[in-house]
N, C-alpha and C positions, 0 to 999 in steps of 0.2 A: 680864470673868468672872472676879468677883468669887476671890480668895482664900481658906483659914481664915475664917471667920466671926470666930470667935476671936484674929486676928493683927493686925486694927486697917490690910493693905495691901489694896487692890484695882489685879488688874489695870488698865493704863495699856493701851490703843492708842496707838502710832507715832506712829501722822496726827495722835493730839489734842492734845499737843505746841505741834502748830504752831495751835488757836488759841488759846493763851498768849503765844505767841510774837510779840508786835507788826512784829518786824520783820522774816519769818518771813510772817506773816500779807495785807500790806498786799500785796507783793510777788506773792505767790501767788492773793489775787482781784485784784491790780491785770490779769493774763497770763493767768490761766487759768481764773476762774468767772468772773467778770466780765462778758469777754468771750465766754463760753460760754454765761452766762443770758441776753444782750441778745441773741445772733445764735439763741438758742433759741427763742425771747420773737416770734419775728419773727414767723413765722411760724398764732401767735398771736391770741386778742382783745387780749393785754396792752395792745399799740400806741392801740390803738382807748381803751377800757378811760382808762390814762391822759390821756389828751390830751382826756377828759369830765372832768376836770378845772376846781375853778373854785373864784376865792372865796376866802377862806382854808381854805388846807391841809395837814395835814397829812397831812406821807408817811414810817410807822412803816418802821424800820430801812432808811432807802435804802442803805447799806453800798460804795458805790461810788459808788455815781449812777447806774445806769444805766440809769434810768429818767428822766432829765432832760432830754433830746430828745425823749424824746415827748410832753413837758408845751408846752400852744397859752401862749403867754407869753402871748397877748390874752383870755386867761379868768383867769391865775390875780393878785391880787392882794398873795397873802403865800405862805410856802411853810415848813411850820416840818417841817425833816429829826430829825426824834427815832432818833438812832441814838448809841445807850450803848457800842459800839465804836472807841471811840476811837484806835485803830489803823487804821480805810480812814480818819479823819476829810483829813487832806492829800489823801489822792486822791479822796474826796467835794469837800471845797472846785476841788482841779482844772476837775472835770465841772461843781461851778454853774460857773464866771468860762465855760469853753467853754461853756459851754448859755445864756450871756449871763440868768444868774441872779440874776447878785450884787446885786443892791438891791429882789431879791420876797423868797433864801433866807436861810434863817434855819438853823446845825445845832445841834438841842437833846440837848450830850452825854448824856443821861442815854432808861433804860428809863421806857416811859411808866405803867409804876405811880411814876411819880418823884412826887407831888400837889408838893413844895415847886419844887423842882428845874421843871418846868412855865411852874409859876406868875413863877417871875422874866421864865419867855422868854414871858408873853403868853398862854397858855396852858390858860384857867378852859374853866370847863362852858361848857355851850351857843355859843361867841366860834366855833366849826370849823364852817365853809358842804362840804368838803369830808374826808372819812379815805380816804386810801389805804395798802394795804396790799396786795404780791404778793412773792407767797410769803415771806412773813416770821411766818406766823398757824401756820407748823408749829418754829417756835424756840421758842415760852416758853413757859416752863411750865404755861399755863392759861387756853389762850387764851378760855375760854371768860368768865373774869373781865377778859380780855384786853377782847372785845370788848363786857362789859358797862362800862367805861371811860372807852371810845372814844366807844359810844353817846352820854353824857353829856358829853363834850365839842364830840358837835355838835348846829347852832343848829338849829328848828326847821326840817323842807322842807331839810336837808344830805342828800349823798350818800356810802355805803359803800359804796367802790370793792373791792374784794375779788377779788386772783386767787390763787389754791392749786393747790398738784398734788394729784392720787386716788390711791387705790391700782388699781391697773392689775386686767383683770377675766384680764389673758392670764400662764399663768402660769410665762412667764419672765419678764417686766416685771418681775412684781411677786416671785421671785429676784433677780434684780436692784434693787427698791426692796428689798428687804428684806439687802442689805446695806452702807446708810445708811453710803457713805463720806461722803455731806456728813458726818454725825451729828461729824465730827473737824475736822472742815473748814471748812466757813460756816459757820461761826457757831451754831449748833447741835440741827443738823434735827433735830428726835423724827421724827418719819416723816411716814406720812401723816393729814391727817383728818375724810375722806372714804370712807367709801367710795361709788364707783360702780360 
């Protein structure tokens, strides 16, 4: 709810502060949202999809690492976890260790648009066998551009594994979705990508 256009001020939700306060964001993700997402994903296609990742994997927005236990380590040669939210890296490192992936998992502390930083980590055009994106594309400003960039990184014949939430057909669920509590707290969910 912006103030008058001439005032130069904009109303900020109290929850938006969590996004900018790393000492609050990490525990909130670790103790509330991370476990909630991981538990909710159990009854979806997510575990089976993640286990199909193979070769050199680029995981877009791994957050605190809730998908790591679902990897089939025998299929993985390298995983690049592209996670720009540095406040989540400590928890992500802990989950990497707990999942036995320390030899193959590398945190890349930038967004997918940072080509120079990606190259520093060995990520370049046609170097990725699998791109994995689990409920992340809703939080990027321009999903179509991000998809174009990710596709360019994939080797010919590579696989793109994507799982996103969609707008519900149920009126009550749509009302709840429109509240967008997660928009301010989980890294910036901008809503729903596709109508189902």
